[in-house]
PAROPA-558813 format. One record per residue (C-alpha): residue number from 0; x, y, z; residue in three letters. Coordinates in steps of 0.05 Angstrom, whole numbers, plus 5000, padded with zeros to 4 digits. Example, Ala and Ser with C-alpha at 12.3 -4.5 7.8 and 13.67 -1.06 7.14 Angstrom:
// PAROPA-558813
<site nr="0" x="5246" y="4910" z="5156" rest="ALA"/>
<site nr="1" x="5273" y="4979" z="5143" rest="SER"/>
// end
This chain:
// PAROPA-558813
<site nr="0" x="5631" y="3225" z="2972" rest="MET"/>
<site nr="1" x="5593" y="3275" z="3015" rest="TYR"/>
<site nr="2" x="5623" y="3245" z="3078" rest="GLN"/>
<site nr="3" x="5693" y="3250" z="3050" rest="LEU"/>
<site nr="4" x="5684" y="3325" z="3034" rest="VAL"/>
<site nr="5" x="5655" y="3337" z="3104" rest="LEU"/>
<site nr="6" x="5713" y="3299" z="3136" rest="LEU"/>
<site nr="7" x="5765" y="3339" z="3095" rest="LEU"/>
<site nr="8" x="5730" y="3405" z="3114" rest="PHE"/>
<site nr="9" x="5730" y="3387" z="3188" rest="VAL"/>
<site nr="10" x="5803" y="3366" z="3183" rest="GLY"/>
<site nr="11" x="5822" y="3432" z="3149" rest="ALA"/>
<site nr="12" x="5786" y="3471" z="3204" rest="LEU"/>
<site nr="13" x="5824" y="3431" z="3257" rest="PHE"/>
<site nr="14" x="5891" y="3445" z="3223" rest="VAL"/>
<site nr="15" x="5875" y="3519" z="3216" rest="ALA"/>
<site nr="16" x="5853" y="3523" z="3289" rest="PHE"/>
<site nr="17" x="5917" y="3487" z="3311" rest="SER"/>
<site nr="18" x="5960" y="3536" z="3272" rest="LEU"/>
<site nr="19" x="5925" y="3596" z="3302" rest="VAL"/>
<site nr="20" x="5934" y="3568" z="3372" rest="VAL"/>
<site nr="21" x="6008" y="3552" z="3359" rest="ALA"/>
<site nr="22" x="6023" y="3621" z="3332" rest="VAL"/>
<site nr="23" x="5987" y="3656" z="3391" rest="ARG"/>
<site nr="24" x="6021" y="3612" z="3443" rest="ALA"/>
<site nr="25" x="6090" y="3622" z="3414" rest="SER"/>
<site nr="26" x="6107" y="3683" z="3455" rest="GLY"/>
<site nr="27" x="6081" y="3737" z="3500" rest="PRO"/>
<site nr="28" x="6027" y="3780" z="3471" rest="GLU"/>
<site nr="29" x="6042" y="3853" z="3464" rest="GLY"/>
<site nr="30" x="6115" y="3844" z="3483" rest="GLY"/>
<site nr="31" x="6151" y="3903" z="3514" rest="ALA"/>
<site nr="32" x="6093" y="3951" z="3502" rest="GLU"/>
<site nr="33" x="6047" y="3907" z="3545" rest="SER"/>
<site nr="34" x="6099" y="3905" z="3600" rest="LEU"/>
<site nr="35" x="6110" y="3980" z="3600" rest="VAL"/>
<site nr="36" x="6035" y="3994" z="3600" rest="ARG"/>
<site nr="37" x="6024" y="3945" z="3657" rest="ALA"/>
<site nr="38" x="6081" y="3976" z="3698" rest="ARG"/>
<site nr="39" x="6054" y="4047" z="3686" rest="GLN"/>
<site nr="40" x="5984" y="4025" z="3706" rest="SER"/>
<site nr="41" x="6010" y="3992" z="3769" rest="LEU"/>
<site nr="42" x="6048" y="4054" z="3789" rest="THR"/>
<site nr="43" x="5989" y="4099" z="3776" rest="GLN"/>
<site nr="44" x="5943" y="4055" z="3816" rest="LEU"/>
<site nr="45" x="5990" y="4049" z="3875" rest="GLN"/>
<site nr="46" x="6013" y="4121" z="3879" rest="THR"/>
<site nr="47" x="5954" y="4162" z="3854" rest="ASP"/>
<site nr="48" x="5887" y="4126" z="3849" rest="LEU"/>
<site nr="49" x="5888" y="4077" z="3908" rest="LEU"/>
<site nr="50" x="5930" y="4117" z="3956" rest="ALA"/>
<site nr="51" x="5900" y="4114" z="4026" rest="VAL"/>
<site nr="52" x="5891" y="4189" z="4033" rest="ASP"/>
<site nr="53" x="5855" y="4194" z="3966" rest="VAL"/>
<site nr="54" x="5808" y="4137" z="3982" rest="VAL"/>
<site nr="55" x="5793" y="4166" z="4051" rest="GLN"/>
<site nr="56" x="5779" y="4234" z="4021" rest="ARG"/>
<site nr="57" x="5729" y="4205" z="3971" rest="PHE"/>
<site nr="58" x="5692" y="4167" z="4024" rest="SER"/>
<site nr="59" x="5692" y="4223" z="4076" rest="SER"/>
<site nr="60" x="5632" y="4268" z="4088" rest="ALA"/>
<site nr="61" x="5674" y="4324" z="4120" rest="ASP"/>
<site nr="62" x="5677" y="4367" z="4057" rest="ASP"/>
<site nr="63" x="5603" y="4360" z="4045" rest="TYR"/>
<site nr="64" x="5587" y="4381" z="4116" rest="GLU"/>
<site nr="65" x="5633" y="4440" z="4112" rest="PHE"/>
<site nr="66" x="5604" y="4465" z="4046" rest="VAL"/>
<site nr="67" x="5533" y="4453" z="4069" rest="ALA"/>
<site nr="68" x="5544" y="4492" z="4133" rest="SER"/>
<site nr="69" x="5582" y="4551" z="4104" rest="SER"/>
<site nr="70" x="5561" y="4562" z="4032" rest="ALA"/>
<site nr="71" x="5497" y="4583" z="3998" rest="PRO"/>
<site nr="72" x="5451" y="4530" z="3968" rest="ALA"/>
<site nr="73" x="5473" y="4542" z="3896" rest="ASP"/>
<site nr="74" x="5546" y="4534" z="3915" rest="VAL"/>
<site nr="75" x="5529" y="4471" z="3954" rest="ASN"/>
<site nr="76" x="5493" y="4442" z="3893" rest="ALA"/>
<site nr="77" x="5551" y="4460" z="3848" rest="LEU"/>
<site nr="78" x="5600" y="4428" z="3897" rest="PHE"/>
<site nr="79" x="5559" y="4363" z="3897" rest="ARG"/>
<site nr="80" x="5556" y="4361" z="3821" rest="ARG"/>
<site nr="81" x="5630" y="4373" z="3813" rest="GLU"/>
<site nr="82" x="5648" y="4322" z="3867" rest="ARG"/>
<site nr="83" x="5604" y="4271" z="3831" rest="LYS"/>
<site nr="84" x="5641" y="4284" z="3765" rest="LYS"/>
<site nr="85" x="5708" y="4277" z="3800" rest="ILE"/>
<site nr="86" x="5689" y="4212" z="3833" rest="MET"/>
<site nr="87" x="5662" y="4184" z="3767" rest="LEU"/>
<site nr="88" x="5728" y="4203" z="3733" rest="ALA"/>
<site nr="89" x="5766" y="4169" z="3790" rest="TRP"/>
<site nr="90" x="5727" y="4105" z="3780" rest="ILE"/>
<site nr="91" x="5737" y="4108" z="3705" rest="LYS"/>
<site nr="92" x="5812" y="4115" z="3714" rest="GLN"/>
<site nr="93" x="5815" y="4056" z="3762" rest="ILE"/>
<site nr="94" x="5777" y="4014" z="3711" rest="ARG"/>
<site nr="95" x="5824" y="4035" z="3655" rest="ARG"/>
<site nr="96" x="5886" y="4017" z="3695" rest="GLN"/>
<site nr="97" x="5856" y="3951" z="3718" rest="ILE"/>
<site nr="98" x="5841" y="3933" z="3645" rest="TYR"/>
<site nr="99" x="5914" y="3946" z="3628" rest="ASP"/>
<site nr="100" x="5937" y="3900" z="3684" rest="LEU"/>
<site nr="101" x="5886" y="3848" z="3664" rest="LEU"/>
<site nr="102" x="5912" y="3851" z="3593" rest="GLY"/>
<site nr="103" x="5982" y="3839" z="3619" rest="PHE"/>
<site nr="104" x="5961" y="3780" z="3661" rest="HIS"/>
<site nr="105" x="5920" y="3749" z="3605" rest="LEU"/>
<site nr="106" x="5973" y="3759" z="3552" rest="GLY"/>
<site nr="107" x="6045" y="3767" z="3574" rest="ALA"/>
<site nr="108" x="6040" y="3752" z="3648" rest="GLY"/>
<site nr="109" x="6040" y="3677" z="3643" rest="ARG"/>
<site nr="110" x="6107" y="3679" z="3606" rest="PHE"/>
<site nr="111" x="6142" y="3720" z="3659" rest="TYR"/>
<site nr="112" x="6113" y="3696" z="3724" rest="THR"/>
<site nr="113" x="6106" y="3630" z="3759" rest="GLN"/>
<site nr="114" x="6036" y="3635" z="3788" rest="LEU"/>
<site nr="115" x="6003" y="3573" z="3814" rest="SER"/>
<site nr="116" x="5935" y="3553" z="3788" rest="VAL"/>
<site nr="117" x="5905" y="3574" z="3855" rest="ARG"/>
<site nr="118" x="5938" y="3643" z="3851" rest="SER"/>
<site nr="119" x="5914" y="3652" z="3779" rest="GLU"/>
<site nr="120" x="5842" y="3634" z="3799" rest="LEU"/>
<site nr="121" x="5845" y="3680" z="3858" rest="SER"/>
<site nr="122" x="5872" y="3736" z="3814" rest="LEU"/>
<site nr="123" x="5817" y="3723" z="3762" rest="ALA"/>
<site nr="124" x="5764" y="3728" z="3817" rest="LEU"/>
<site nr="125" x="5796" y="3792" z="3843" rest="ASP"/>
<site nr="126" x="5796" y="3823" z="3774" rest="PHE"/>
<site nr="127" x="5724" y="3803" z="3761" rest="GLY"/>
<site nr="128" x="5702" y="3826" z="3830" rest="GLY"/>
<site nr="129" x="5738" y="3892" z="3823" rest="LEU"/>
<site nr="130" x="5709" y="3907" z="3755" rest="LEU"/>
<site nr="131" x="5639" y="3889" z="3780" rest="LEU"/>
<site nr="132" x="5649" y="3931" z="3842" rest="THR"/>
<site nr="133" x="5674" y="3990" z="3801" rest="CYS"/>
<site nr="134" x="5613" y="3985" z="3756" rest="ARG"/>
<site nr="135" x="5566" y="3981" z="3816" rest="ALA"/>
<site nr="136" x="5601" y="4040" z="3849" rest="LEU"/>
<site nr="137" x="5597" y="4079" z="3784" rest="GLN"/>
<site nr="138" x="5522" y="4068" z="3779" rest="MET"/>
<site nr="139" x="5511" y="4085" z="3853" rest="LEU"/>
<site nr="140" x="5551" y="4149" z="3848" rest="VAL"/>
<site nr="141" x="5516" y="4169" z="3783" rest="TYR"/>
<site nr="142" x="5446" y="4159" z="3810" rest="PHE"/>
<site nr="143" x="5454" y="4173" z="3885" rest="ALA"/>
<site nr="144" x="5517" y="4216" z="3892" rest="GLY"/>
<site nr="145" x="5587" y="4204" z="3918" rest="PRO"/>
<site nr="146" x="5569" y="4195" z="3991" rest="LEU"/>
<site nr="147" x="5523" y="4136" z="3980" rest="VAL"/>
<site nr="148" x="5572" y="4080" z="3989" rest="ALA"/>
<site nr="149" x="5635" y="4094" z="4030" rest="PRO"/>
<site nr="150" x="5644" y="4020" z="4047" rest="ARG"/>
<site nr="151" x="5641" y="4003" z="3973" rest="LEU"/>
<site nr="152" x="5696" y="4054" z="3959" rest="VAL"/>
<site nr="153" x="5738" y="4020" z="4013" rest="GLY"/>
<site nr="154" x="5724" y="3951" z="3985" rest="ALA"/>
<site nr="155" x="5743" y="3974" z="3915" rest="THR"/>
<site nr="156" x="5808" y="4002" z="3940" rest="ALA"/>
<site nr="157" x="5825" y="3940" z="3981" rest="ALA"/>
<site nr="158" x="5813" y="3893" z="3922" rest="THR"/>
<site nr="159" x="5852" y="3940" z="3877" rest="GLY"/>
<site nr="160" x="5911" y="3939" z="3924" rest="LEU"/>
<site nr="161" x="5909" y="3862" z="3927" rest="ARG"/>
<site nr="162" x="5913" y="3860" z="3851" rest="ILE"/>
<site nr="163" x="5969" y="3911" z="3853" rest="CYS"/>
<site nr="164" x="6009" y="3868" z="3902" rest="ALA"/>
<site nr="165" x="6004" y="3807" z="3857" rest="ILE"/>
<site nr="166" x="6019" y="3848" z="3795" rest="SER"/>
<site nr="167" x="6079" y="3880" z="3829" rest="GLU"/>
<site nr="168" x="6108" y="3811" z="3843" rest="ARG"/>
<site nr="169" x="6093" y="3792" z="3771" rest="ALA"/>
<site nr="170" x="6128" y="3854" z="3744" rest="LEU"/>
<site nr="171" x="6186" y="3852" z="3794" rest="ALA"/>
<site nr="172" x="6235" y="3831" z="3740" rest="PHE"/>
<site nr="173" x="6226" y="3900" z="3707" rest="LEU"/>
<site nr="174" x="6253" y="3939" z="3766" rest="THR"/>
<site nr="175" x="6327" y="3953" z="3774" rest="ALA"/>
<site nr="176" x="6362" y="3922" z="3834" rest="PRO"/>
<site nr="177" x="6371" y="3967" z="3895" rest="ASP"/>
<site nr="178" x="6445" y="3956" z="3899" rest="THR"/>
<site nr="179" x="6488" y="3994" z="3850" rest="PRO"/>
<site nr="180" x="6528" y="3954" z="3802" rest="ILE"/>
<site nr="181" x="6601" y="3973" z="3798" rest="GLU"/>
<site nr="182" x="6630" y="3976" z="3729" rest="ARG"/>
<site nr="183" x="6702" y="3980" z="3710" rest="SER"/>
<site nr="184" x="6725" y="4007" z="3645" rest="ILE"/>
<site nr="185" x="6785" y="3972" z="3618" rest="ALA"/>
<site nr="186" x="6830" y="4013" z="3573" rest="SER"/>
// end
């Protein structure tokens, strides 16, 4: 009798698990909201956060040298503290936008794109690497200041741009075609 109850319990768990998987796999997670959030994140990463001039400015020592040579010590210290806050906020924004893109790729992306297994694995490694790099960069900046790792800033931006390129292809169906569509109104 005990074995029958155990078998029925395991069977019920299996049926419940199968139903949960079937319901979750029935359609894209998040729907339109996930797509819009992913598109906005992609645009912000490409145009604001990972723009070449922004990344070069963060990794450049020119501002520090100028302030150190022409400003009093207290102004120099204030400049360094504020620059550190700005860089930490920049890294936080990158992480937030990357998490939005990751959510798209984990949820809705597989329903809208035709990525090969190799591309998906590469993308997963890029996401993981970027998030780890962002965390390492965040710790380095917090403890040692913004100038400590200019190569890591460049690596972060390069990986982010690779993810953006793949995500842009995945979200290409959301953009309007470049050619205007002529419409005729019949009366």
